[in-house]
Gaussian input, Z-matrix of N, CA and C with variables (Angstrom, degrees):
# hf/3-21g

backbone

0 1
 N
 C     1     B1
 C     2     B2     1     A1
 N     3     B3     2     A2     1     D1
 C     4     B4     3     A3     2     D2
 C     5     B5     4     A4     3     D3
 N     6     B6     5     A5     4     D4
 C     7     B7     6     A6     5     D5
 C     8     B8     7     A7     6     D6
 N     9     B9     8     A8     7     D7
 C    10    B10     9     A9     8     D8
 C    11    B11    10    A10     9     D9
 N    12    B12    11    A11    10    D10
 C    13    B13    12    A12    11    D11
 C    14    B14    13    A13    12    D12
 N    15    B15    14    A14    13    D13
 C    16    B16    15    A15    14    D14
 C    17    B17    16    A16    15    D15
 N    18    B18    17    A17    16    D16
 C    19    B19    18    A18    17    D17
 C    20    B20    19    A19    18    D18
 N    21    B21    20    A20    19    D19
 C    22    B22    21    A21    20    D20
 C    23    B23    22    A22    21    D21
 N    24    B24    23    A23    22    D22
 C    25    B25    24    A24    23    D23
 C    26    B26    25    A25    24    D24
 N    27    B27    26    A26    25    D25
 C    28    B28    27    A27    26    D26
 C    29    B29    28    A28    27    D27
 N    30    B30    29    A29    28    D28
 C    31    B31    30    A30    29    D29
 C    32    B32    31    A31    30    D30
 N    33    B33    32    A32    31    D31
 C    34    B34    33    A33    32    D32
 C    35    B35    34    A34    33    D33
 N    36    B36    35    A35    34    D34
 C    37    B37    36    A36    35    D35
 C    38    B38    37    A37    36    D36
 N    39    B39    38    A38    37    D37
 C    40    B40    39    A39    38    D38
 C    41    B41    40    A40    39    D39
 N    42    B42    41    A41    40    D40
 C    43    B43    42    A42    41    D41
 C    44    B44    43    A43    42    D42
 N    45    B45    44    A44    43    D43
 C    46    B46    45    A45    44    D44
 C    47    B47    46    A46    45    D45
 N    48    B48    47    A47    46    D46
 C    49    B49    48    A48    47    D47
 C    50    B50    49    A49    48    D48
 N    51    B51    50    A50    49    D49
 C    52    B52    51    A51    50    D50
 C    53    B53    52    A52    51    D51
 N    54    B54    53    A53    52    D52
 C    55    B55    54    A54    53    D53
 C    56    B56    55    A55    54    D54
 N    57    B57    56    A56    55    D55
 C    58    B58    57    A57    56    D56
 C    59    B59    58    A58    57    D57
 N    60    B60    59    A59    58    D58
 C    61    B61    60    A60    59    D59
 C    62    B62    61    A61    60    D60
 N    63    B63    62    A62    61    D61
 C    64    B64    63    A63    62    D62
 C    65    B65    64    A64    63    D63
 N    66    B66    65    A65    64    D64
 C    67    B67    66    A66    65    D65
 C    68    B68    67    A67    66    D66
 N    69    B69    68    A68    67    D67
 C    70    B70    69    A69    68    D68
 C    71    B71    70    A70    69    D69
 N    72    B72    71    A71    70    D70
 C    73    B73    72    A72    71    D71
 C    74    B74    73    A73    72    D72
 N    75    B75    74    A74    73    D73
 C    76    B76    75    A75    74    D74
 C    77    B77    76    A76    75    D75
 N    78    B78    77    A77    76    D76
 C    79    B79    78    A78    77    D77
 C    80    B80    79    A79    78    D78
 N    81    B81    80    A80    79    D79
 C    82    B82    81    A81    80    D80
 C    83    B83    82    A82    81    D81
 N    84    B84    83    A83    82    D82
 C    85    B85    84    A84    83    D83
 C    86    B86    85    A85    84    D84
 N    87    B87    86    A86    85    D85
 C    88    B88    87    A87    86    D86
 C    89    B89    88    A88    87    D87
 N    90    B90    89    A89    88    D88
 C    91    B91    90    A90    89    D89
 C    92    B92    91    A91    90    D90
 N    93    B93    92    A92    91    D91
 C    94    B94    93    A93    92    D92
 C    95    B95    94    A94    93    D93
 N    96    B96    95    A95    94    D94
 C    97    B97    96    A96    95    D95
 C    98    B98    97    A97    96    D96
 N    99    B99    98    A98    97    D97
 C   100   B100    99    A99    98    D98
 C   101   B101   100   A100    99    D99
 N   102   B102   101   A101   100   D100
 C   103   B103   102   A102   101   D101
 C   104   B104   103   A103   102   D102

   B1=1.4458
   B2=1.5275
   B3=1.2849
   B4=1.4665
   B5=1.5245
   B6=1.3367
   B7=1.4586
   B8=1.5241
   B9=1.3173
   B10=1.4631
   B11=1.5243
   B12=1.3166
   B13=1.4608
   B14=1.5241
   B15=1.3441
   B16=1.4576
   B17=1.5165
   B18=1.3366
   B19=1.4623
   B20=1.5202
   B21=1.3178
   B22=1.4538
   B23=1.5190
   B24=1.3458
   B25=1.4529
   B26=1.5220
   B27=1.3173
   B28=1.4546
   B29=1.5149
   B30=1.3323
   B31=1.4531
   B32=1.5145
   B33=1.3431
   B34=1.4617
   B35=1.5163
   B36=1.3242
   B37=1.4599
   B38=1.5198
   B39=1.3321
   B40=1.4640
   B41=1.5146
   B42=1.3210
   B43=1.4583
   B44=1.5143
   B45=1.3311
   B46=1.4570
   B47=1.5169
   B48=1.3285
   B49=1.4563
   B50=1.5163
   B51=1.3227
   B52=1.4552
   B53=1.5222
   B54=1.3244
   B55=1.4589
   B56=1.5194
   B57=1.3296
   B58=1.4537
   B59=1.5229
   B60=1.3235
   B61=1.4558
   B62=1.5237
   B63=1.3270
   B64=1.4591
   B65=1.5274
   B66=1.3364
   B67=1.4673
   B68=1.5242
   B69=1.3326
   B70=1.4608
   B71=1.5345
   B72=1.3284
   B73=1.4674
   B74=1.5246
   B75=1.3330
   B76=1.4621
   B77=1.5235
   B78=1.3247
   B79=1.4571
   B80=1.5125
   B81=1.3282
   B82=1.4602
   B83=1.5267
   B84=1.3135
   B85=1.4621
   B86=1.5194
   B87=1.3389
   B88=1.4602
   B89=1.5215
   B90=1.3490
   B91=1.4633
   B92=1.5215
   B93=1.3312
   B94=1.4632
   B95=1.5156
   B96=1.3243
   B97=1.4634
   B98=1.5171
   B99=1.3358
   B100=1.4675
   B101=1.5136
   B102=1.3139
   B103=1.4611
   B104=1.4860
   A1=108.29
   A2=116.99
   A3=120.85
   A4=113.27
   A5=118.89
   A6=120.86
   A7=113.34
   A8=118.85
   A9=121.94
   A10=109.39
   A11=116.78
   A12=121.83
   A13=110.71
   A14=115.57
   A15=122.56
   A16=107.90
   A17=117.47
   A18=122.94
   A19=108.29
   A20=115.82
   A21=120.50
   A22=107.16
   A23=116.59
   A24=122.00
   A25=108.51
   A26=116.42
   A27=119.98
   A28=113.48
   A29=116.83
   A30=120.61
   A31=114.33
   A32=117.55
   A33=121.65
   A34=109.90
   A35=116.27
   A36=121.01
   A37=108.98
   A38=115.78
   A39=121.39
   A40=108.99
   A41=116.40
   A42=122.42
   A43=107.89
   A44=117.06
   A45=119.30
   A46=111.58
   A47=113.96
   A48=122.05
   A49=110.29
   A50=116.63
   A51=121.26
   A52=107.54
   A53=116.03
   A54=120.28
   A55=108.53
   A56=115.83
   A57=122.40
   A58=107.36
   A59=116.58
   A60=121.55
   A61=108.75
   A62=116.56
   A63=122.45
   A64=108.06
   A65=116.49
   A66=120.83
   A67=109.37
   A68=115.39
   A69=119.37
   A70=109.69
   A71=117.32
   A72=121.72
   A73=113.01
   A74=117.46
   A75=121.97
   A76=112.69
   A77=117.10
   A78=120.89
   A79=114.00
   A80=117.18
   A81=120.93
   A82=109.98
   A83=116.26
   A84=121.59
   A85=109.36
   A86=116.75
   A87=120.37
   A88=112.08
   A89=118.17
   A90=120.87
   A91=109.70
   A92=114.90
   A93=121.90
   A94=107.26
   A95=116.49
   A96=122.01
   A97=107.60
   A98=116.43
   A99=118.95
   A100=108.51
   A101=114.22
   A102=120.68
   A103=109.43
   D1=124.78
   D2=-175.46
   D3=-76.45
   D4=-17.70
   D5=-178.94
   D6=-95.03
   D7=-14.29
   D8=177.53
   D9=-75.76
   D10=155.74
   D11=-176.23
   D12=-134.07
   D13=156.41
   D14=171.48
   D15=-89.86
   D16=133.97
   D17=173.65
   D18=-135.40
   D19=156.96
   D20=175.87
   D21=-114.96
   D22=120.15
   D23=-176.07
   D24=-133.89
   D25=120.85
   D26=179.93
   D27=62.69
   D28=31.20
   D29=-179.96
   D30=81.53
   D31=0.72
   D32=179.15
   D33=-112.75
   D34=138.13
   D35=175.12
   D36=-85.47
   D37=135.26
   D38=-179.93
   D39=-131.80
   D40=143.83
   D41=178.07
   D42=-117.24
   D43=127.09
   D44=178.79
   D45=161.99
   D46=-148.17
   D47=-176.52
   D48=-113.12
   D49=152.51
   D50=171.98
   D51=-90.64
   D52=145.53
   D53=177.00
   D54=-130.32
   D55=133.23
   D56=177.29
   D57=-118.20
   D58=132.59
   D59=-179.09
   D60=-118.84
   D61=128.20
   D62=178.84
   D63=-102.94
   D64=124.69
   D65=179.08
   D66=-121.82
   D67=154.64
   D68=177.71
   D69=-89.54
   D70=-173.57
   D71=-176.97
   D72=-63.45
   D73=-24.03
   D74=179.54
   D75=-88.53
   D76=-3.00
   D77=-179.46
   D78=87.76
   D79=8.69
   D80=178.59
   D81=-82.88
   D82=135.81
   D83=-178.69
   D84=-72.54
   D85=125.88
   D86=178.58
   D87=-110.20
   D88=-18.34
   D89=177.80
   D90=-161.51
   D91=146.55
   D92=173.61
   D93=-129.62
   D94=126.53
   D95=179.61
   D96=-122.80
   D97=123.98
   D98=176.22
   D99=-119.91
   D100=143.54
   D101=-178.60
   D102=-131.38

């Protein structure tokens, strides 16, 4: 997959996508963005 990336997190290498989740003050998900 040309859009997936290698990252190193906690000493482990991972291949995939990053995901960002936006929540409001009540903890309800208002947006999910994956790259």
